[in-house]
N, C-alpha and C positions, 0 to 999 in steps of 0.2 A: 468465429469459431463454431457457429451453428449449434448453440445450446438449445436445450429443450426445457420448457417450464413444467414443473411437477406440482402436484398437490399431495402433501404429506398429512396423514391423519393417524392419531392414536389417542385412546382414552378420552374421546370427545373433543380433542384439540385438532384444529386444522391450520396448516400454514403452507404458503406457496414457497417453492424452492426452484433452483435452476440446476440442471444437470448438464455437465460438459465432459466430453470424452476426447477432446482434441489431442492429437499427438502427431505433429508434423515436423520434419527436419529440413534444414536448408544449409548447404555448404557455405554459402555466403549471403548475407542479407544487407541491402542498402537501405538506410532510413535517415530521417531528419528529426533531430531532437534538440530543443533549446536553440533553434535557429541554425544548427550546424548539421552538415551532411556527414554521416558516419557509416561505417561498415562493421559487421560482426561476422566471425566465422563460426562454423559448427553451431548454428542457431537452432534452437528447438522451441516450438510452441506446444506446451504440454500442460494438461489439466492438473498434473501433480504439483506444478509450481504454485498453483492457486492455494493448495493445501499447505504448502511450505510457508507461503506468505501469511496465512492465518496463524500458523504455529509460531512464527517469528513475531507477529503482532502481539500474541499473548505473552511471549517471553519478555517483550519490551514493556508490557503493561499498557498498551495503547488503547485497545478495544476500538479499533477503527476499521477492521476487516470483519465482515459478517461471518458467523460460524460456518465452517465448511468441513466435510469429511469425505473419505473415499468410500465408494459404494458401487456395486454391480447391479445394473438394471438391464434386463433383457439380454443377458450375456455380454454386456459391454461394461468394462471397468471405467469408471469416471469419477468426477467429483460432484457432490451435491452441496449447494450453498443456500442458506436462507435468503429468500427474496425479501428485500426491505420494502415495506409498505409506506405510503404517504411520503415519498421522497421525489426529488427531481434531480436531474443531472446538471452539471455546470454548463453543458451544451445547451440545455433547455433555458437556463438562466440567461445565457448569452443571446440566444435566438429571440427570446421574448423580452430582452432588455430589462431583466430583473436584477436589481442591485441589492446586495446585502445591507441590512439596516445599520450594522456596526462594522465599519470598514477595518478598524483596528483588530477586532476579534476575527474577522474574515481572513486578514493577512496572517494572523497567528496560526490559523488552521492550514492555510496554504503552505506555511513554512514546514509544518509537520508532514504534509503530503510530499513536499519536495525532498525532505531529508529521508523519509521512508523510501521514496522512489529511487534515490541514490543508493541507499543501503541494499535494496533488492535488485539493483541494476535493471530498472524498468525501462525498456526501450519503447514501450507503447503507452507512455504517460500522455493522456489526452483528456479533454473536458468531459468526455462521455464516461470515463472511468472513475469519476468522483461524484458521489451522490450526497444530496443535502436533505437532512430530515427536518421535522417541524421545529426543532430548536436551533436550526442553522448549524447543526453539527455535521462535519464532513466525514464521509465513509469512503473507503477505498475498495474497489472491486476489479476483477479481470486482471489477474497477475500471471496469466499463463505464459506471458512473454518476458518473465523476469528471470533472475538468477543467472545460470551459466557460469563460466569460468573467468569472465572478465574481471579485472581489477580496476577498471575505469569507473569513475564517478561521472555519470552522464549529465547530471544537472550541476552547473557550475557552483561550487561552494562559495565563491566570492560574491554570489548573489544572495546568500543566506547568512544573515548577521545575527539571528537569534534562534534559540531552541527552547521548546516547552520543557518545563522542569521535570515532569515525569518521564518524558522521552530521554532527556539528558541522563537521568539516573539509570534508565534502562540500558542506554548505550554504553555507559561507563561500566556497568555491572555485567554486561554481556560477555561471557567467556566461552572459549571453544568447547569445553567439556559439556556445558549445558546445551550449546547449539548442536553438538554431535548427538547427544541423548535425544533431543526433541526432533531434530531434522534429518537424522541419518536415514529414516525410511523414505525420505523424499528427495534428498540431495546427495550427490556423490561426494567423496572426500575432497576432490579438487574444487567442487562448487562451494563446499563449506569453508575451505581455505580462502577462496576468493572473497566470500562474504565477510570473513574476519578481516581481510586486508582492507576492504571498503569501510568496514566499521572503524578500523584504526585511523584511516584518513579523516573520517568525519569527526572522531573524537579529538584528534590533534588540531583540527581546524578550530573547534570551539574552545579548546584549551588555550590556544593562542589568542583568540578574541577575548577570553576572560582575563588573561594575563595583561592584555593591552588596555581593556576598557572597564574591567571590573565585572563581577558576576551579575550584579543588579542590572547592568546594561545589556546583558546577553541572554540570561536565563529568565523565563517568564512563566506565569501561570495564565492559562487561557481564561479570559474573562467570562463570567456567566452570561447566558442569553438574556437579553432585555426585552425581546419581543418574540412572539410565536409566528412562524411562517404560515401563510394562508392555506398551504396544502397539507397541514397536519398539526397535531397538538401533542405529539409524543416526545 
């Protein structure tokens, strides 16, 4: 998406950020996700979807997408997102054979990632788009290829058997009125309708699991970190 790195400064504070102004459309896109070849029509790669993902993250109470706003820089309208410091990507972990110290906690966070990816219809979910901070907390970035009008859940729900408690509460309480109020500047009416259809499918999936197995077996609290990663202490 050819983003640019920025340095923001105000009142003695300085922070790095990323500026993205991508806006590309494709009548039909072929891609592979979760091991399956798929196609999508009227595909759009748009920086505004990044902002929508952040707003949805806040509606759900996740705090997994770094802060991002719309801003014009040098006459180009785009998105500006805080650059997370002292993090590495899942790609870096894989390439350097770095393993998480607490596999159970790691899998809990991957579950959050997969559910959020299904909710926003992320066709570009890859190891480079998940960042790990010093507390082994997973953050989600690069959502410009999300949303659209698809009602399909790209990540198979049958592979997700648990949901984090806060996320579960956020999904159940997510209603179309609140979504419209928060996301109408960024998503069309059809995209909001599709988002709510995907949300309903996810909620029904976990309601069925809870009915079959009991809430204690399905809903969990993310375990606290037990060790600090060598690349940061925040």
